[in-house]
All heavy atoms as TSV, in Angstrom:
chain	resi	resn	atom	element	x	y	z
A	1	MET	N	N	-9.452	26.116	26.041
A	1	MET	CA	C	-8.888	25.927	27.359
A	1	MET	C	C	-9.511	24.690	27.996
A	1	MET	O	O	-10.699	24.449	27.880
A	1	MET	CB	C	-9.154	27.155	28.227
A	1	MET	CG	C	-8.463	27.033	29.565
A	1	MET	SD	S	-8.886	28.269	30.781
A	1	MET	CE	C	-8.311	29.747	30.091
A	2	GLU	N	N	-8.679	23.941	28.681
A	2	GLU	CA	C	-9.132	22.702	29.306
A	2	GLU	C	C	-9.751	23.000	30.677
A	2	GLU	O	O	-9.273	23.852	31.412
A	2	GLU	CB	C	-7.916	21.788	29.480
A	2	GLU	CG	C	-8.286	20.378	29.788
A	2	GLU	CD	C	-7.055	19.493	29.766
A	2	GLU	OE1	O	-6.242	19.633	28.847
A	2	GLU	OE2	O	-6.931	18.680	30.676
A	3	ARG	N	N	-10.826	22.295	30.974
A	3	ARG	CA	C	-11.495	22.497	32.268
A	3	ARG	C	C	-10.703	21.845	33.384
A	3	ARG	O	O	-10.101	20.800	33.219
A	3	ARG	CB	C	-12.895	21.899	32.240
A	3	ARG	CG	C	-13.831	22.706	31.362
A	3	ARG	CD	C	-15.229	22.301	31.596
A	3	ARG	NE	N	-15.615	22.750	32.935
A	3	ARG	CZ	C	-16.764	22.498	33.500
A	3	ARG	NH1	N	-17.653	21.795	32.859
A	3	ARG	NH2	N	-17.056	22.928	34.689
A	4	TYR	N	N	-10.753	22.478	34.529
A	4	TYR	CA	C	-10.070	21.971	35.721
A	4	TYR	C	C	-10.955	20.933	36.389
A	4	TYR	O	O	-12.090	21.218	36.745
A	4	TYR	CB	C	-9.804	23.139	36.671
A	4	TYR	CG	C	-9.155	22.738	37.966
A	4	TYR	CD1	C	-7.817	22.419	38.007
A	4	TYR	CD2	C	-9.884	22.691	39.136
A	4	TYR	CE1	C	-7.207	22.063	39.193
A	4	TYR	CE2	C	-9.291	22.337	40.329
A	4	TYR	CZ	C	-7.954	22.030	40.348
A	4	TYR	OH	O	-7.361	21.673	41.521
A	5	ASP	N	N	-10.435	19.730	36.542
A	5	ASP	CA	C	-11.197	18.657	37.176
A	5	ASP	C	C	-10.603	18.396	38.551
A	5	ASP	O	O	-9.459	17.958	38.678
A	5	ASP	CB	C	-11.136	17.390	36.319
A	5	ASP	CG	C	-12.087	16.324	36.821
A	5	ASP	OD1	O	-12.895	16.611	37.732
A	5	ASP	OD2	O	-12.034	15.198	36.300
A	6	GLN	N	N	-11.369	18.667	39.599
A	6	GLN	CA	C	-10.854	18.556	40.957
A	6	GLN	C	C	-10.554	17.113	41.339
A	6	GLN	O	O	-9.647	16.847	42.110
A	6	GLN	CB	C	-11.838	19.160	41.954
A	6	GLN	CG	C	-11.250	19.290	43.343
A	6	GLN	CD	C	-12.138	20.079	44.273
A	6	GLN	OE1	O	-13.185	20.528	43.870
A	6	GLN	NE2	N	-11.710	20.243	45.492
A	7	LYS	N	N	-11.287	16.142	40.792
A	7	LYS	CA	C	-11.037	14.750	41.124
A	7	LYS	C	C	-9.650	14.313	40.667
A	7	LYS	O	O	-8.992	13.526	41.323
A	7	LYS	CB	C	-12.094	13.846	40.493
A	7	LYS	CG	C	-13.441	13.968	41.129
A	7	LYS	CD	C	-14.416	13.018	40.494
A	7	LYS	CE	C	-15.788	13.162	41.130
A	7	LYS	NZ	N	-16.766	12.268	40.540
A	8	VAL	N	N	-9.207	14.834	39.553
A	8	VAL	CA	C	-7.889	14.488	39.038
A	8	VAL	C	C	-6.807	15.210	39.833
A	8	VAL	O	O	-5.739	14.674	40.097
A	8	VAL	CB	C	-7.778	14.845	37.540
A	8	VAL	CG1	C	-6.375	14.622	37.028
A	8	VAL	CG2	C	-8.780	14.032	36.744
A	9	ALA	N	N	-7.089	16.422	40.272
A	9	ALA	CA	C	-6.083	17.248	40.918
A	9	ALA	C	C	-5.869	16.889	42.388
A	9	ALA	O	O	-4.805	17.134	42.924
A	9	ALA	CB	C	-6.477	18.713	40.813
A	10	THR	N	N	-6.869	16.342	43.047
A	10	THR	CA	C	-6.708	16.048	44.468
A	10	THR	C	C	-5.885	14.783	44.665
A	10	THR	O	O	-6.015	13.813	43.936
A	10	THR	CB	C	-8.075	15.878	45.170
A	10	THR	OG1	O	-8.800	14.853	44.514
A	10	THR	CG2	C	-8.848	17.164	45.159
A	11	LYS	N	N	-5.042	14.825	45.652
A	11	LYS	CA	C	-4.189	13.699	45.973
A	11	LYS	C	C	-4.700	13.068	47.263
A	11	LYS	O	O	-4.963	13.759	48.237
A	11	LYS	CB	C	-2.752	14.175	46.152
A	11	LYS	CG	C	-1.769	13.084	46.385
A	11	LYS	CD	C	-0.373	13.657	46.487
A	11	LYS	CE	C	0.631	12.555	46.713
A	11	LYS	NZ	N	1.974	13.096	46.865
A	12	LYS	N	N	-4.856	11.762	47.261
A	12	LYS	CA	C	-5.345	11.078	48.441
A	12	LYS	C	C	-4.185	10.788	49.377
A	12	LYS	O	O	-3.291	10.021	49.053
A	12	LYS	CB	C	-6.039	9.776	48.055
A	12	LYS	CG	C	-7.282	9.994	47.240
A	12	LYS	CD	C	-7.916	8.686	46.882
A	12	LYS	CE	C	-9.140	8.911	46.025
A	12	LYS	NZ	N	-9.774	7.674	45.638
A	13	VAL	N	N	-4.193	11.437	50.523
A	13	VAL	CA	C	-3.166	11.211	51.534
A	13	VAL	C	C	-3.855	10.892	52.852
A	13	VAL	O	O	-4.956	11.366	53.114
A	13	VAL	CB	C	-2.250	12.438	51.705
A	13	VAL	CG1	C	-1.413	12.671	50.474
A	13	VAL	CG2	C	-3.048	13.669	52.037
A	14	PRO	N	N	-3.226	10.103	53.686
A	14	PRO	CA	C	-3.819	9.792	54.990
A	14	PRO	C	C	-3.891	11.036	55.868
A	14	PRO	O	O	-3.206	12.030	55.622
A	14	PRO	CB	C	-2.853	8.779	55.591
A	14	PRO	CG	C	-2.052	8.272	54.470
A	14	PRO	CD	C	-2.009	9.355	53.442
A	15	ARG	N	N	-4.681	10.957	56.894
A	15	ARG	CA	C	-4.851	12.094	57.790
A	15	ARG	C	C	-3.554	12.380	58.545
A	15	ARG	O	O	-2.660	11.533	58.615
A	15	ARG	CB	C	-5.985	11.833	58.762
A	15	ARG	CG	C	-5.693	10.752	59.769
A	15	ARG	CD	C	-6.907	10.445	60.620
A	15	ARG	NE	N	-6.573	9.561	61.706
A	15	ARG	CZ	C	-6.368	8.265	61.603
A	15	ARG	NH1	N	-6.460	7.688	60.430
A	15	ARG	NH2	N	-6.078	7.535	62.644
A	16	HIS	N	N	-3.480	13.545	59.123
A	16	HIS	CA	C	-2.307	13.956	59.889
A	16	HIS	C	C	-2.096	12.996	61.061
A	16	HIS	O	O	-3.033	12.647	61.757
A	16	HIS	CB	C	-2.515	15.374	60.406
A	16	HIS	CG	C	-1.377	15.877	61.210
A	16	HIS	ND1	N	-0.208	16.297	60.634
A	16	HIS	CD2	C	-1.220	16.020	62.539
A	16	HIS	CE1	C	0.618	16.680	61.590
A	16	HIS	NE2	N	0.025	16.526	62.760
A	17	GLY	N	N	-0.879	12.558	61.268
A	17	GLY	CA	C	-0.558	11.669	62.380
A	17	GLY	C	C	-0.546	10.194	62.014
A	17	GLY	O	O	-0.455	9.340	62.895
A	18	TYR	N	N	-0.615	9.879	60.729
A	18	TYR	CA	C	-0.655	8.469	60.339
A	18	TYR	C	C	0.659	7.751	60.615
A	18	TYR	O	O	0.665	6.548	60.846
A	18	TYR	CB	C	-1.074	8.302	58.876
A	18	TYR	CG	C	-0.020	8.650	57.858
A	18	TYR	CD1	C	0.762	7.660	57.283
A	18	TYR	CD2	C	0.193	9.957	57.464
A	18	TYR	CE1	C	1.719	7.964	56.341
A	18	TYR	CE2	C	1.149	10.267	56.527
A	18	TYR	CZ	C	1.905	9.275	55.969
A	18	TYR	OH	O	2.853	9.575	55.047
A	19	ILE	N	N	1.770	8.471	60.635
A	19	ILE	CA	C	3.051	7.824	60.927
A	19	ILE	C	C	3.085	7.356	62.378
A	19	ILE	O	O	3.527	6.240	62.665
A	19	ILE	CB	C	4.225	8.768	60.605
A	19	ILE	CG1	C	4.291	8.990	59.087
A	19	ILE	CG2	C	5.547	8.205	61.104
A	19	ILE	CD1	C	5.380	9.906	58.633
A	20	ASN	N	N	2.592	8.182	63.290
A	20	ASN	CA	C	2.525	7.768	64.695
A	20	ASN	C	C	1.589	6.580	64.865
A	20	ASN	O	O	1.886	5.653	65.620
A	20	ASN	CB	C	2.049	8.910	65.583
A	20	ASN	CG	C	3.119	9.944	65.818
A	20	ASN	OD1	O	4.305	9.641	65.775
A	20	ASN	ND2	N	2.705	11.168	66.063
A	21	ASP	N	N	0.454	6.620	64.190
A	21	ASP	CA	C	-0.497	5.505	64.278
A	21	ASP	C	C	0.117	4.202	63.774
A	21	ASP	O	O	-0.039	3.156	64.389
A	21	ASP	CB	C	-1.769	5.811	63.484
A	21	ASP	CG	C	-2.577	6.940	64.084
A	21	ASP	OD1	O	-2.373	7.238	65.284
A	21	ASP	OD2	O	-3.417	7.508	63.366
A	22	LEU	N	N	0.815	4.282	62.646
A	22	LEU	CA	C	1.465	3.088	62.109
A	22	LEU	C	C	2.563	2.578	63.040
A	22	LEU	O	O	2.725	1.371	63.207
A	22	LEU	CB	C	2.071	3.381	60.735
A	22	LEU	CG	C	1.186	3.155	59.531
A	22	LEU	CD1	C	1.907	3.580	58.272
A	22	LEU	CD2	C	0.736	1.734	59.428
A	23	ALA	N	N	3.299	3.497	63.650
A	23	ALA	CA	C	4.369	3.089	64.559
A	23	ALA	C	C	3.794	2.338	65.758
A	23	ALA	O	O	4.330	1.308	66.171
A	23	ALA	CB	C	5.163	4.314	65.015
A	24	ARG	N	N	2.700	2.836	66.301
A	24	ARG	CA	C	2.061	2.149	67.429
A	24	ARG	C	C	1.503	0.802	66.998
A	24	ARG	O	O	1.606	-0.191	67.721
A	24	ARG	CB	C	0.948	3.008	68.003
A	24	ARG	CG	C	1.435	4.186	68.780
A	24	ARG	CD	C	0.288	4.908	69.479
A	24	ARG	NE	N	0.718	6.235	69.863
A	24	ARG	CZ	C	0.327	7.351	69.269
A	24	ARG	NH1	N	-0.533	7.309	68.281
A	24	ARG	NH2	N	0.775	8.515	69.672
A	25	LEU	N	N	0.897	0.770	65.837
A	25	LEU	CA	C	0.290	-0.456	65.334
A	25	LEU	C	C	1.341	-1.537	65.058
A	25	LEU	O	O	1.118	-2.709	65.359
A	25	LEU	CB	C	-0.488	-0.144	64.050
A	25	LEU	CG	C	-1.314	-1.241	63.431
A	25	LEU	CD1	C	-2.448	-1.626	64.381
A	25	LEU	CD2	C	-1.890	-0.782	62.111
A	26	CYS	N	N	2.479	-1.143	64.527
A	26	CYS	CA	C	3.522	-2.098	64.160
A	26	CYS	C	C	4.488	-2.399	65.306
A	26	CYS	O	O	5.269	-3.346	65.214
A	26	CYS	CB	C	4.326	-1.570	62.969
A	26	CYS	SG	S	3.335	-1.361	61.491
A	27	GLY	N	N	4.469	-1.584	66.349
A	27	GLY	CA	C	5.372	-1.798	67.462
A	27	GLY	C	C	6.798	-1.382	67.158
A	27	GLY	O	O	7.746	-2.027	67.601
A	28	CYS	N	N	6.954	-0.314	66.396
A	28	CYS	CA	C	8.291	0.182	66.071
A	28	CYS	C	C	8.288	1.701	66.218
A	28	CYS	O	O	7.285	2.296	66.583
A	28	CYS	CB	C	8.705	-0.236	64.663
A	28	CYS	SG	S	7.595	0.313	63.383
A	29	CYS	N	N	9.412	2.334	65.920
A	29	CYS	CA	C	9.508	3.781	66.089
A	29	CYS	C	C	9.089	4.511	64.803
A	29	CYS	O	O	8.959	3.913	63.737
A	29	CYS	CB	C	10.915	4.179	66.497
A	29	CYS	SG	S	12.153	3.829	65.264
A	30	ARG	N	N	8.902	5.814	64.932
A	30	ARG	CA	C	8.481	6.646	63.798
A	30	ARG	C	C	9.523	6.635	62.683
A	30	ARG	O	O	9.183	6.688	61.503
A	30	ARG	CB	C	8.259	8.087	64.250
A	30	ARG	CG	C	7.101	8.273	65.170
A	30	ARG	CD	C	6.921	9.725	65.575
A	30	ARG	NE	N	6.389	10.484	64.456
A	30	ARG	CZ	C	7.055	11.460	63.836
A	30	ARG	NH1	N	8.253	11.802	64.242
A	30	ARG	NH2	N	6.507	12.089	62.817
A	31	GLN	N	N	10.783	6.597	63.059
A	31	GLN	CA	C	11.854	6.624	62.062
A	31	GLN	C	C	11.796	5.392	61.163
A	31	GLN	O	O	12.006	5.488	59.952
A	31	GLN	CB	C	13.203	6.707	62.754
A	31	GLN	CG	C	14.353	6.844	61.782
A	31	GLN	CD	C	15.684	6.968	62.493
A	31	GLN	OE1	O	15.773	6.771	63.693
A	31	GLN	NE2	N	16.714	7.300	61.740
A	32	THR	N	N	11.486	4.250	61.733
A	32	THR	CA	C	11.363	3.018	60.953
A	32	THR	C	C	10.234	3.141	59.945
A	32	THR	O	O	10.371	2.758	58.779
A	32	THR	CB	C	11.116	1.821	61.882
A	32	THR	OG1	O	12.154	1.757	62.841
A	32	THR	CG2	C	11.053	0.524	61.099
A	33	VAL	N	N	9.106	3.707	60.385
A	33	VAL	CA	C	7.959	3.884	59.495
A	33	VAL	C	C	8.307	4.848	58.367
A	33	VAL	O	O	8.035	4.582	57.195
A	33	VAL	CB	C	6.725	4.385	60.288
A	33	VAL	CG1	C	5.577	4.708	59.361
A	33	VAL	CG2	C	6.303	3.347	61.314
A	34	SER	N	N	8.915	5.966	58.704
A	34	SER	CA	C	9.269	6.960	57.686
A	34	SER	C	C	10.241	6.397	56.658
A	34	SER	O	O	10.069	6.580	55.457
A	34	SER	CB	C	9.894	8.193	58.351
A	34	SER	OG	O	8.974	8.795	59.203
A	35	LYS	N	N	11.270	5.711	57.128
A	35	LYS	CA	C	12.247	5.149	56.191
A	35	LYS	C	C	11.645	4.045	55.338
A	35	LYS	O	O	11.986	3.903	54.169
A	35	LYS	CB	C	13.465	4.638	56.942
A	35	LYS	CG	C	14.327	5.753	57.472
A	35	LYS	CD	C	15.617	5.232	58.030
A	35	LYS	CE	C	16.443	6.367	58.558
A	35	LYS	NZ	N	17.514	6.746	57.686
A	36	ALA	N	N	10.728	3.278	55.906
A	36	ALA	CA	C	10.095	2.210	55.131
A	36	ALA	C	C	9.227	2.783	54.022
A	36	ALA	O	O	9.204	2.262	52.906
A	36	ALA	CB	C	9.264	1.329	56.046
A	37	LEU	N	N	8.506	3.864	54.307
A	37	LEU	CA	C	7.584	4.422	53.324
A	37	LEU	C	C	8.257	5.356	52.327
A	37	LEU	O	O	7.948	5.324	51.140
A	37	LEU	CB	C	6.448	5.165	54.036
A	37	LEU	CG	C	5.542	4.318	54.907
A	37	LEU	CD1	C	4.498	5.188	55.578
A	37	LEU	CD2	C	4.885	3.213	54.114
A	38	PHE	N	N	9.175	6.195	52.802
A	38	PHE	CA	C	9.724	7.237	51.936
A	38	PHE	C	C	11.079	6.886	51.336
A	38	PHE	O	O	11.411	7.359	50.256
A	38	PHE	CB	C	9.836	8.555	52.705
A	38	PHE	CG	C	8.517	9.027	53.256
A	38	PHE	CD1	C	8.377	9.306	54.592
A	38	PHE	CD2	C	7.416	9.170	52.435
A	38	PHE	CE1	C	7.172	9.739	55.113
A	38	PHE	CE2	C	6.201	9.594	52.939
A	38	PHE	CZ	C	6.084	9.876	54.276
A	39	GLU	N	N	11.870	6.079	52.024
A	39	GLU	CA	C	13.214	5.765	51.532
A	39	GLU	C	C	13.350	4.308	51.106
A	39	GLU	O	O	14.444	3.857	50.802
A	39	GLU	CB	C	14.250	6.099	52.605
A	39	GLU	CG	C	14.286	7.570	52.946
A	39	GLU	CD	C	15.286	7.898	54.031
A	39	GLU	OE1	O	16.150	7.038	54.325
A	39	GLU	OE2	O	15.212	9.003	54.576
A	40	ASN	N	N	12.260	3.565	51.132
A	40	ASN	CA	C	12.223	2.169	50.677
A	40	ASN	C	C	13.265	1.303	51.393
A	40	ASN	O	O	14.041	0.591	50.762
A	40	ASN	CB	C	12.407	2.095	49.159
A	40	ASN	CG	C	11.882	0.802	48.603
A	40	ASN	OD1	O	11.076	0.130	49.228
A	40	ASN	ND2	N	12.343	0.432	47.425
A	41	ALA	N	N	13.260	1.375	52.721
A	41	ALA	CA	C	14.197	0.582	53.520
A	41	ALA	C	C	13.886	-0.906	53.366
A	41	ALA	O	O	12.765	-1.298	53.050
A	41	ALA	CB	C	14.097	0.990	54.986
A	42	LYS	N	N	14.892	-1.731	53.601
A	42	LYS	CA	C	14.732	-3.175	53.482
A	42	LYS	C	C	14.703	-3.807	54.866
A	42	LYS	O	O	15.252	-3.260	55.814
A	42	LYS	CB	C	15.889	-3.768	52.683
A	42	LYS	CG	C	15.939	-3.279	51.266
A	42	LYS	CD	C	17.102	-3.875	50.528
A	42	LYS	CE	C	17.151	-3.353	49.101
A	42	LYS	NZ	N	18.309	-3.869	48.381
A	43	GLY	N	N	14.065	-4.954	54.964
A	43	GLY	CA	C	14.035	-5.678	56.220
A	43	GLY	C	C	12.634	-6.142	56.582
A	43	GLY	O	O	11.645	-5.781	55.941
A	44	GLU	N	N	12.560	-6.960	57.627
A	44	GLU	CA	C	11.281	-7.526	58.045
A	44	GLU	C	C	10.334	-6.456	58.563
A	44	GLU	O	O	9.141	-6.448	58.233
A	44	GLU	CB	C	11.513	-8.576	59.134
A	44	GLU	CG	C	12.214	-9.818	58.653
A	44	GLU	CD	C	12.444	-10.816	59.776
A	44	GLU	OE1	O	11.805	-10.676	60.840
A	44	GLU	OE2	O	13.260	-11.716	59.584
A	45	LYS	N	N	10.845	-5.545	59.403
A	45	LYS	CA	C	9.995	-4.488	59.953
A	45	LYS	C	C	9.481	-3.572	58.852
A	45	LYS	O	O	8.315	-3.185	58.853
A	45	LYS	CB	C	10.756	-3.664	60.987
A	45	LYS	CG	C	10.961	-4.352	62.296
A	45	LYS	CD	C	11.624	-3.406	63.282
A	45	LYS	CE	C	11.869	-4.073	64.599
A	45	LYS	NZ	N	12.516	-3.134	65.545
A	46	ALA	N	N	10.345	-3.219	57.919
A	46	ALA	CA	C	9.942	-2.331	56.831
A	46	ALA	C	C	8.876	-2.993	55.956
A	46	ALA	O	O	7.910	-2.344	55.554
A	46	ALA	CB	C	11.150	-1.944	55.991
A	47	ASP	N	N	9.033	-4.269	55.693
A	47	ASP	CA	C	8.021	-4.993	54.920
A	47	ASP	C	C	6.684	-5.016	55.661
A	47	ASP	O	O	5.625	-4.833	55.062
A	47	ASP	CB	C	8.476	-6.420	54.636
A	47	ASP	CG	C	9.659	-6.472	53.684
A	47	ASP	OD1	O	9.863	-5.494	52.933
A	47	ASP	OD2	O	10.374	-7.494	53.709
A	48	PHE	N	N	6.748	-5.233	56.968
A	48	PHE	CA	C	5.532	-5.262	57.772
A	48	PHE	C	C	4.862	-3.890	57.799
A	48	PHE	O	O	3.634	-3.777	57.680
A	48	PHE	CB	C	5.855	-5.727	59.199
A	48	PHE	CG	C	4.648	-5.867	60.069
A	48	PHE	CD1	C	3.694	-6.832	59.805
A	48	PHE	CD2	C	4.449	-5.035	61.159
A	48	PHE	CE1	C	2.573	-6.972	60.609
A	48	PHE	CE2	C	3.346	-5.159	61.970
A	48	PHE	CZ	C	2.400	-6.130	61.684
A	49	VAL	N	N	5.654	-2.829	57.907
A	49	VAL	CA	C	5.113	-1.464	57.912
A	49	VAL	C	C	4.412	-1.177	56.590
A	49	VAL	O	O	3.301	-0.640	56.560
A	49	VAL	CB	C	6.235	-0.435	58.174
A	49	VAL	CG1	C	5.763	0.974	57.867
A	49	VAL	CG2	C	6.708	-0.527	59.608
A	50	ARG	N	N	5.041	-1.539	55.472
A	50	ARG	CA	C	4.413	-1.296	54.163
A	50	ARG	C	C	3.132	-2.107	54.004
A	50	ARG	O	O	2.147	-1.625	53.438
A	50	ARG	CB	C	5.405	-1.622	53.051
A	50	ARG	CG	C	6.454	-0.545	52.869
A	50	ARG	CD	C	7.281	-0.790	51.623
A	50	ARG	NE	N	8.225	-1.878	51.804
A	50	ARG	CZ	C	9.454	-1.728	52.261
A	50	ARG	NH1	N	9.906	-0.546	52.589
A	50	ARG	NH2	N	10.253	-2.770	52.379
A	51	LYS	N	N	3.125	-3.328	54.520
A	51	LYS	CA	C	1.923	-4.157	54.449
A	51	LYS	C	C	0.789	-3.524	55.246
A	51	LYS	O	O	-0.349	-3.433	54.769
A	51	LYS	CB	C	2.236	-5.550	54.983
A	51	LYS	CG	C	1.056	-6.483	54.989
A	51	LYS	CD	C	1.426	-7.817	55.585
A	51	LYS	CE	C	0.204	-8.694	55.729
A	51	LYS	NZ	N	0.501	-9.943	56.427
A	52	MET	N	N	1.082	-3.046	56.446
A	52	MET	CA	C	0.064	-2.421	57.284
A	52	MET	C	C	-0.410	-1.103	56.672
A	52	MET	O	O	-1.585	-0.762	56.756
A	52	MET	CB	C	0.598	-2.183	58.703
A	52	MET	CG	C	0.917	-3.462	59.450
A	52	MET	SD	S	-0.444	-4.644	59.484
A	52	MET	CE	C	-1.548	-3.835	60.582
A	53	TYR	N	N	0.486	-0.357	56.035
A	53	TYR	CA	C	0.100	0.886	55.369
A	53	TYR	C	C	-0.883	0.597	54.240
A	53	TYR	O	O	-1.891	1.280	54.091
A	53	TYR	CB	C	1.339	1.599	54.820
A	53	TYR	CG	C	1.008	2.818	54.008
A	53	TYR	CD1	C	0.647	4.001	54.625
A	53	TYR	CD2	C	1.047	2.775	52.617
A	53	TYR	CE1	C	0.325	5.122	53.882
A	53	TYR	CE2	C	0.743	3.892	51.868
A	53	TYR	CZ	C	0.379	5.061	52.509
A	53	TYR	OH	O	0.053	6.161	51.759
A	54	ARG	N	N	-0.591	-0.432	53.441
A	54	ARG	CA	C	-1.487	-0.772	52.335
A	54	ARG	C	C	-2.861	-1.204	52.841
A	54	ARG	O	O	-3.878	-0.834	52.265
A	54	ARG	CB	C	-0.878	-1.876	51.478
A	54	ARG	CG	C	0.194	-1.382	50.538
A	54	ARG	CD	C	0.568	-2.439	49.524
A	54	ARG	NE	N	1.157	-3.625	50.138
A	54	ARG	CZ	C	2.442	-3.811	50.359
A	54	ARG	NH1	N	3.296	-2.882	50.022
A	54	ARG	NH2	N	2.878	-4.921	50.911
A	55	THR	N	N	-2.899	-1.995	53.918
A	55	THR	CA	C	-4.194	-2.490	54.400
A	55	THR	C	C	-5.002	-1.403	55.084
A	55	THR	O	O	-6.231	-1.397	54.983
A	55	THR	CB	C	-4.013	-3.667	55.376
A	55	THR	OG1	O	-3.209	-3.255	56.474
A	55	THR	CG2	C	-3.388	-4.849	54.687
A	56	ASN	N	N	-4.350	-0.446	55.749
A	56	ASN	CA	C	-5.089	0.547	56.534
A	56	ASN	C	C	-5.318	1.877	55.831
A	56	ASN	O	O	-6.331	2.528	56.087
A	56	ASN	CB	C	-4.363	0.812	57.856
A	56	ASN	CG	C	-4.409	-0.387	58.761
A	56	ASN	OD1	O	-5.396	-1.091	58.797
A	56	ASN	ND2	N	-3.333	-0.606	59.493
A	57	TYR	N	N	-4.406	2.298	54.981
A	57	TYR	CA	C	-4.481	3.668	54.460
A	57	TYR	C	C	-4.533	3.782	52.939
A	57	TYR	O	O	-4.873	4.842	52.437
A	57	TYR	CB	C	-3.276	4.475	54.949
A	57	TYR	CG	C	-3.248	4.641	56.433
A	57	TYR	CD1	C	-2.363	3.912	57.217
A	57	TYR	CD2	C	-4.114	5.510	57.059
A	57	TYR	CE1	C	-2.345	4.052	58.583
A	57	TYR	CE2	C	-4.101	5.669	58.430
A	57	TYR	CZ	C	-3.211	4.944	59.191
A	57	TYR	OH	O	-3.195	5.084	60.538
A	58	LYS	N	N	-4.158	2.781	52.209
A	58	LYS	CA	C	-3.992	2.935	50.758
A	58	LYS	C	C	-5.296	3.287	50.045
A	58	LYS	O	O	-5.326	4.158	49.195
A	58	LYS	CB	C	-3.401	1.656	50.166
A	58	LYS	CG	C	-2.897	1.814	48.774
A	58	LYS	CD	C	-1.746	2.793	48.724
A	58	LYS	CE	C	-1.168	2.843	47.332
A	58	LYS	NZ	N	-0.132	3.808	47.187
A	59	ASN	N	N	-6.393	2.636	50.374
A	59	ASN	CA	C	-7.661	2.868	49.669
A	59	ASN	C	C	-8.612	3.728	50.475
A	59	ASN	O	O	-9.815	3.687	50.258
A	59	ASN	CB	C	-8.314	1.539	49.334
A	59	ASN	CG	C	-7.467	0.745	48.363
A	59	ASN	OD1	O	-6.871	1.311	47.463
A	59	ASN	ND2	N	-7.410	-0.560	48.566
A	60	GLN	N	N	-8.092	4.532	51.380
A	60	GLN	CA	C	-8.927	5.348	52.230
A	60	GLN	C	C	-9.301	6.646	51.530
A	60	GLN	O	O	-8.474	7.306	50.925
A	60	GLN	CB	C	-8.163	5.664	53.528
A	60	GLN	CG	C	-8.961	6.431	54.537
A	60	GLN	CD	C	-8.139	6.688	55.782
A	60	GLN	OE1	O	-6.923	6.801	55.715
A	60	GLN	NE2	N	-8.793	6.785	56.896
A	61	GLU	N	N	-10.570	7.007	51.617
A	61	GLU	CA	C	-11.030	8.283	51.042
A	61	GLU	C	C	-10.782	9.399	52.041
A	61	GLU	O	O	-11.034	9.259	53.227
A	61	GLU	CB	C	-12.534	8.218	50.745
A	61	GLU	CG	C	-12.894	7.267	49.627
A	61	GLU	CD	C	-12.429	7.765	48.276
A	61	GLU	OE1	O	-12.440	8.978	48.067
A	61	GLU	OE2	O	-12.061	6.925	47.449
A	62	VAL	N	N	-10.282	10.532	51.545
A	62	VAL	CA	C	-10.014	11.672	52.414
A	62	VAL	C	C	-10.989	12.769	52.094
A	62	VAL	O	O	-11.363	13.014	51.010
A	62	VAL	CB	C	-8.562	12.151	52.232
A	62	VAL	CG1	C	-8.323	13.385	53.050
A	62	VAL	CG2	C	-7.618	11.054	52.630
């Protein structure tokens, strides 16, 4: 039987409320942030939202 490794099983996700934080930071609404991250929307705002997400939350330890 294979041992359970918690480091492999845990998923790194930002803290609760990160969509609101990103919306305030980018100066757009929550819907724009959600569509940019989850539905891969196109456009200048969506590109900016993804850039800010990568710089602020991508390598964050939870």
